[in-house]
OpenMM code with the backbone's topology and positions (N, CA, C; nanometers):
from openmm import Vec3, app, unit

residues = "UNK UNK UNK UNK UNK UNK UNK UNK UNK UNK UNK UNK UNK UNK UNK UNK UNK UNK UNK UNK UNK UNK UNK UNK UNK UNK UNK UNK UNK UNK UNK UNK UNK UNK UNK UNK UNK UNK UNK UNK UNK UNK UNK UNK UNK UNK UNK UNK UNK UNK UNK UNK UNK UNK UNK UNK UNK UNK UNK UNK UNK UNK UNK UNK UNK UNK UNK UNK UNK UNK UNK UNK UNK UNK UNK UNK UNK UNK UNK UNK UNK UNK UNK UNK UNK".split()
positions = [
    Vec3(-6.5843, -4.3554, 1.7971),
    Vec3(-6.6883, -4.3180, 1.8912),
    Vec3(-6.7812, -4.4374, 1.9117),
    Vec3(-6.8191, -4.4619, 2.0358),
    Vec3(-6.9065, -4.5753, 2.0690),
    Vec3(-7.0488, -4.5485, 2.0217),
    Vec3(-7.1180, -4.6578, 1.9888),
    Vec3(-7.2578, -4.6466, 1.9488),
    Vec3(-7.3409, -4.5982, 2.0670),
    Vec3(-7.4506, -4.5301, 2.0382),
    Vec3(-7.5410, -4.4861, 2.1432),
    Vec3(-7.5951, -4.6094, 2.2154),
    Vec3(-7.5916, -4.6065, 2.3471),
    Vec3(-7.6405, -4.7190, 2.4252),
    Vec3(-7.5376, -4.8285, 2.4466),
    Vec3(-7.4190, -4.8127, 2.3883),
    Vec3(-7.3131, -4.9134, 2.4018),
    Vec3(-7.2402, -4.8898, 2.5333),
    Vec3(-7.2173, -4.9952, 2.6077),
    Vec3(-7.1457, -4.9811, 2.7337),
    Vec3(-7.0239, -5.0725, 2.7371),
    Vec3(-6.9216, -5.0274, 2.8070),
    Vec3(-6.7974, -5.1036, 2.8202),
    Vec3(-6.7846, -5.1661, 2.9583),
    Vec3(-6.8845, -5.1462, 3.0438),
    Vec3(-6.8782, -5.2039, 3.1774),
    Vec3(-7.0142, -5.2608, 3.2156),
    Vec3(-7.0121, -5.3507, 3.3101),
    Vec3(-7.1358, -5.4136, 3.3556),
    Vec3(-7.2111, -5.3143, 3.4433),
    Vec3(-7.3377, -5.2960, 3.4126),
    Vec3(-7.4235, -5.2026, 3.4846),
    Vec3(-7.5410, -5.2796, 3.5448),
    Vec3(-7.6166, -5.2168, 3.6380),
    Vec3(-7.7355, -5.2841, 3.6907),
    Vec3(-7.8292, -5.3215, 3.5756),
    Vec3(-7.8958, -5.4358, 3.5888),
    Vec3(-7.9785, -5.4858, 3.4794),
    Vec3(-8.1056, -5.5502, 3.5339),
    Vec3(-8.2143, -5.5321, 3.4616),
    Vec3(-8.3411, -5.5965, 3.4969),
    Vec3(-8.3305, -5.7464, 3.4687),
    Vec3(-8.3934, -5.8287, 3.5510),
    Vec3(-8.3868, -5.9740, 3.5315),
    Vec3(-8.4340, -6.0206, 3.3937),
    Vec3(-8.5373, -5.9582, 3.3384),
    Vec3(-8.5870, -6.0012, 3.2066),
    Vec3(-8.4818, -5.9828, 3.0975),
    Vec3(-8.4047, -5.8742, 3.1044),
    Vec3(-8.2980, -5.8540, 3.0059),
    Vec3(-8.1847, -5.9538, 3.0296),
    Vec3(-8.1545, -5.9819, 3.1565),
    Vec3(-8.0504, -6.0809, 3.1884),
    Vec3(-8.0887, -6.2177, 3.1325),
    Vec3(-8.2154, -6.2535, 3.1423),
    Vec3(-8.2626, -6.3816, 3.0884),
    Vec3(-8.2369, -6.3866, 2.9386),
    Vec3(-8.2697, -6.2791, 2.8674),
    Vec3(-8.2468, -6.2742, 2.7221),
    Vec3(-8.0981, -6.2897, 2.6894),
    Vec3(-8.0139, -6.2241, 2.7667),
    Vec3(-7.8692, -6.2330, 2.7440),
    Vec3(-7.8214, -6.3758, 2.7641),
    Vec3(-7.8610, -6.4374, 2.8751),
    Vec3(-7.8154, -6.5735, 2.9023),
    Vec3(-7.8716, -6.6733, 2.8016),
    Vec3(-7.9921, -6.6497, 2.7520),
    Vec3(-8.0462, -6.7373, 2.6469),
    Vec3(-7.9611, -6.7260, 2.5206),
    Vec3(-7.9186, -6.6053, 2.4860),
    Vec3(-7.8319, -6.5875, 2.3687),
    Vec3(-7.6943, -6.6512, 2.3901),
    Vec3(-7.6542, -6.6658, 2.5151),
    Vec3(-7.5268, -6.7292, 2.5476),
    Vec3(-7.5403, -6.8811, 2.5628),
    Vec3(-7.6585, -6.9338, 2.5293),
    Vec3(-7.6772, -7.0787, 2.5279),
    Vec3(-7.7455, -7.1380, 2.6496),
    Vec3(-7.7915, -7.0555, 2.7403),
    Vec3(-7.8606, -7.1064, 2.8586),
    Vec3(-8.0101, -7.1137, 2.8315),
    Vec3(-8.0771, -7.1990, 2.9064),
    Vec3(-8.2223, -7.2074, 2.8966),
    Vec3(-8.2808, -7.2142, 3.0369),
    Vec3(-8.4056, -7.1692, 3.0469),
    Vec3(-8.4735, -7.1712, 3.1757),
    Vec3(-8.5216, -7.3125, 3.2052),
    Vec3(-8.5123, -7.3493, 3.3315),
    Vec3(-8.5674, -7.4761, 3.3767),
    Vec3(-8.6689, -7.4460, 3.4848),
    Vec3(-8.7739, -7.5268, 3.4918),
    Vec3(-8.8765, -7.4990, 3.5934),
    Vec3(-8.8163, -7.5016, 3.7337),
    Vec3(-8.8470, -7.4005, 3.8135),
    Vec3(-8.7961, -7.4003, 3.9503),
    Vec3(-8.8578, -7.5142, 4.0304),
    Vec3(-8.7799, -7.5736, 4.1180),
    Vec3(-8.8306, -7.6863, 4.1959),
    Vec3(-8.9304, -7.6412, 4.3015),
    Vec3(-8.9142, -7.5211, 4.3528),
    Vec3(-9.0037, -7.4742, 4.4580),
    Vec3(-9.1002, -7.3665, 4.4123),
    Vec3(-9.0956, -7.3301, 4.2849),
    Vec3(-9.1819, -7.2231, 4.2366),
    Vec3(-9.1296, -7.0879, 4.2830),
    Vec3(-9.2132, -6.9892, 4.2763),
    Vec3(-9.1750, -6.8580, 4.3252),
    Vec3(-9.1044, -6.7730, 4.2219),
    Vec3(-9.0220, -6.6818, 4.2714),
    Vec3(-8.9621, -6.5815, 4.1843),
    Vec3(-8.8208, -6.6166, 4.1381),
    Vec3(-8.7721, -6.7355, 4.1684),
    Vec3(-8.6376, -6.7757, 4.1283),
    Vec3(-8.6404, -6.8494, 3.9948),
    Vec3(-8.5485, -6.8113, 3.9051),
    Vec3(-8.5431, -6.8697, 3.7711),
    Vec3(-8.4086, -6.9392, 3.7528),
    Vec3(-8.4071, -7.0732, 3.7598),
    Vec3(-8.2817, -7.1438, 3.7342),
    Vec3(-8.2544, -7.1527, 3.5841),
    Vec3(-8.1296, -7.1362, 3.5457),
    Vec3(-8.0906, -7.1454, 3.4049),
    Vec3(-7.9662, -7.2323, 3.3928),
    Vec3(-7.9664, -7.3201, 3.2901),
    Vec3(-7.8526, -7.4081, 3.2617),
    Vec3(-7.8322, -7.4128, 3.1118),
    Vec3(-7.7140, -7.4582, 3.0705),
    Vec3(-7.6887, -7.4776, 2.9274),
    Vec3(-7.7648, -7.5994, 2.8770),
    Vec3(-7.7708, -7.7046, 2.9588),
    Vec3(-7.8520, -7.8218, 2.9269),
    Vec3(-7.8923, -7.8877, 3.0578),
    Vec3(-7.9837, -7.9820, 3.0480),
    Vec3(-8.0431, -8.0427, 3.1667),
    Vec3(-7.9401, -8.1076, 3.2594),
    Vec3(-7.8343, -8.1635, 3.2025),
    Vec3(-7.7358, -8.2363, 3.2821),
    Vec3(-7.6167, -8.1511, 3.3255),
    Vec3(-7.6170, -8.0246, 3.2911),
    Vec3(-7.5057, -7.9352, 3.3238),
    Vec3(-7.5040, -7.9047, 3.4736),
    Vec3(-7.3869, -7.9157, 3.5347),
    Vec3(-7.3737, -7.8808, 3.6764),
    Vec3(-7.3518, -7.7317, 3.6971),
    Vec3(-7.3116, -7.6593, 3.5920),
    Vec3(-7.2974, -7.5138, 3.5999),
    Vec3(-7.4327, -7.4513, 3.5723),
    Vec3(-7.4849, -7.3828, 3.6696),
    Vec3(-7.6133, -7.3175, 3.6512),
    Vec3(-7.6129, -7.1860, 3.7267),
    Vec3(-7.7119, -7.1044, 3.6979),
    Vec3(-7.7283, -6.9794, 3.7699),
    Vec3(-7.8744, -6.9651, 3.8058),
    Vec3(-7.9007, -6.8839, 3.9050),
    Vec3(-8.0380, -6.8600, 3.9482),
    Vec3(-8.0596, -6.7096, 3.9501),
    Vec3(-8.1586, -6.6654, 3.8738),
    Vec3(-8.1945, -6.5239, 3.8711),
    Vec3(-8.3212, -6.5045, 3.9529),
    Vec3(-8.3346, -6.3877, 4.0126),
    Vec3(-8.4543, -6.3537, 4.0882),
    Vec3(-8.5299, -6.2497, 4.0077),
    Vec3(-8.6619, -6.2679, 3.9955),
    Vec3(-8.7424, -6.1846, 3.9062),
    Vec3(-8.7653, -6.0408, 3.9528),
    Vec3(-8.7378, -6.0082, 4.0758),
    Vec3(-8.7685, -5.8723, 4.1220),
    Vec3(-8.6417, -5.7888, 4.1381),
    Vec3(-8.6572, -5.6582, 4.1270),
    Vec3(-8.5436, -5.5675, 4.1423),
    Vec3(-8.4473, -5.5727, 4.0251),
    Vec3(-8.3302, -5.5186, 4.0463),
    Vec3(-8.2240, -5.5212, 3.9454),
    Vec3(-8.1091, -5.6079, 3.9959),
    Vec3(-8.0346, -5.6622, 3.9020),
    Vec3(-7.9173, -5.7417, 3.9370),
    Vec3(-7.7987, -5.6462, 3.9443),
    Vec3(-7.7346, -5.6441, 4.0573),
    Vec3(-7.6238, -5.5518, 4.0789),
    Vec3(-7.4989, -5.6003, 4.0042),
    Vec3(-7.4157, -5.5073, 3.9567),
    Vec3(-7.2985, -5.5437, 3.8761),
    Vec3(-7.2032, -5.6432, 3.9427),
    Vec3(-7.1818, -5.6300, 4.0732),
    Vec3(-7.0916, -5.7239, 4.1410),
    Vec3(-7.1496, -5.8650, 4.1415),
    Vec3(-7.2803, -5.8756, 4.1640),
    Vec3(-7.3455, -6.0071, 4.1608),
    Vec3(-7.3361, -6.0667, 4.0209),
    Vec3(-7.3549, -5.9836, 3.9188),
    Vec3(-7.3464, -6.0323, 3.7807),
    Vec3(-7.2050, -6.0814, 3.7502),
    Vec3(-7.1046, -6.0077, 3.7931),
    Vec3(-6.9657, -6.0490, 3.7690),
    Vec3(-6.9368, -6.1843, 3.8338),
    Vec3(-6.9881, -6.2059, 3.9546),
    Vec3(-6.9683, -6.3341, 4.0227),
    Vec3(-7.0390, -6.4462, 3.9473),
    Vec3(-7.1617, -6.4191, 3.9006),
    Vec3(-7.2346, -6.5207, 3.8229),
    Vec3(-7.1566, -6.5581, 3.6978),
    Vec3(-7.1083, -6.4577, 3.6262),
    Vec3(-7.0342, -6.4830, 3.5025),
    Vec3(-6.9100, -6.5677, 3.5299),
    Vec3(-6.8387, -6.5343, 3.6348),
    Vec3(-6.7181, -6.6105, 3.6696),
    Vec3(-6.7536, -6.7559, 3.7009),
    Vec3(-6.8612, -6.7760, 3.7769),
    Vec3(-6.9020, -6.9109, 3.8168),
    Vec3(-6.9445, -6.9980, 3.6991),
    Vec3(-6.9986, -6.9374, 3.5942),
    Vec3(-7.0469, -7.0171, 3.4804),
    Vec3(-6.9509, -7.0137, 3.3617),
    Vec3(-6.8369, -6.9466, 3.3781),
    Vec3(-6.7349, -6.9487, 3.2737),
    Vec3(-6.7615, -6.8590, 3.1543),
    Vec3(-6.8334, -6.7497, 3.1759),
    Vec3(-6.8599, -6.6512, 3.0702),
    Vec3(-6.7740, -6.5285, 3.1002),
    Vec3(-6.7030, -6.4782, 2.9995),
    Vec3(-6.6208, -6.3592, 3.0216),
    Vec3(-6.7076, -6.2337, 3.0195),
    Vec3(-6.6559, -6.1281, 3.0801),
    Vec3(-6.7281, -6.0007, 3.0767),
    Vec3(-6.7440, -5.9531, 2.9327),
    Vec3(-6.6437, -5.9763, 2.8496),
    Vec3(-6.6520, -5.9354, 2.7092),
    Vec3(-6.7648, -6.0091, 2.6379),
    Vec3(-6.7761, -6.1406, 2.6588),
    Vec3(-6.8843, -6.2169, 2.5956),
    Vec3(-7.0199, -6.1616, 2.6398),
    Vec3(-7.0335, -6.1378, 2.7690),
    Vec3(-7.1578, -6.0841, 2.8245),
    Vec3(-7.1894, -5.9475, 2.7632),
    Vec3(-7.0899, -5.8575, 2.7630),
    Vec3(-7.1133, -5.7223, 2.7125),
    Vec3(-7.1415, -5.7208, 2.5624),
    Vec3(-7.0796, -5.8115, 2.4863),
    Vec3(-7.1091, -5.8197, 2.3427),
    Vec3(-7.2568, -5.8496, 2.3204),
    Vec3(-7.3108, -5.9439, 2.3974),
    Vec3(-7.4534, -5.9770, 2.3834),
    Vec3(-7.5386, -5.8643, 2.4399),
    Vec3(-7.5015, -5.8102, 2.5549),
    Vec3(-7.5744, -5.6992, 2.6168),
    Vec3(-7.5900, -5.5842, 2.5183),
    Vec3(-7.4812, -5.5486, 2.4521),
    Vec3(-7.4832, -5.4355, 2.3592),
    Vec3(-7.5538, -5.4670, 2.2280),
    Vec3(-7.5744, -5.5952, 2.1983),
    Vec3(-7.6423, -5.6310, 2.0733),
    Vec3(-7.7944, -5.6299, 2.0881),
    Vec3(-7.8437, -5.6243, 2.2114),
    Vec3(-7.9898, -5.6250, 2.2332),
    Vec3(-8.0473, -5.4859, 2.2269),
] * unit.nanometer
topology = app.Topology()
chain = topology.addChain("A")
for resn in residues:
    res = topology.addResidue(resn, chain)
    for name in ("N", "CA", "C"):
        topology.addAtom(name, app.Element.getBySymbol(name[0]), res)
């Protein structure tokens, strides 16, 4: 039986929780060049693979899946961290 709160699929997520997940996966926030509500995240300063999160609303599962694919993180890796928080 699965633990309470454990999920096997990607669900809508608040940006603040997504930031925590990506930080646990080795990403860090970098100051946005234009300010505002966009949060760029990279593994390191020189990394060309990066993602940009928006601080308002929820991140839809399809958008999250595309982000994960673009940065080389598997859904399993993401869900393992998601379920550990």
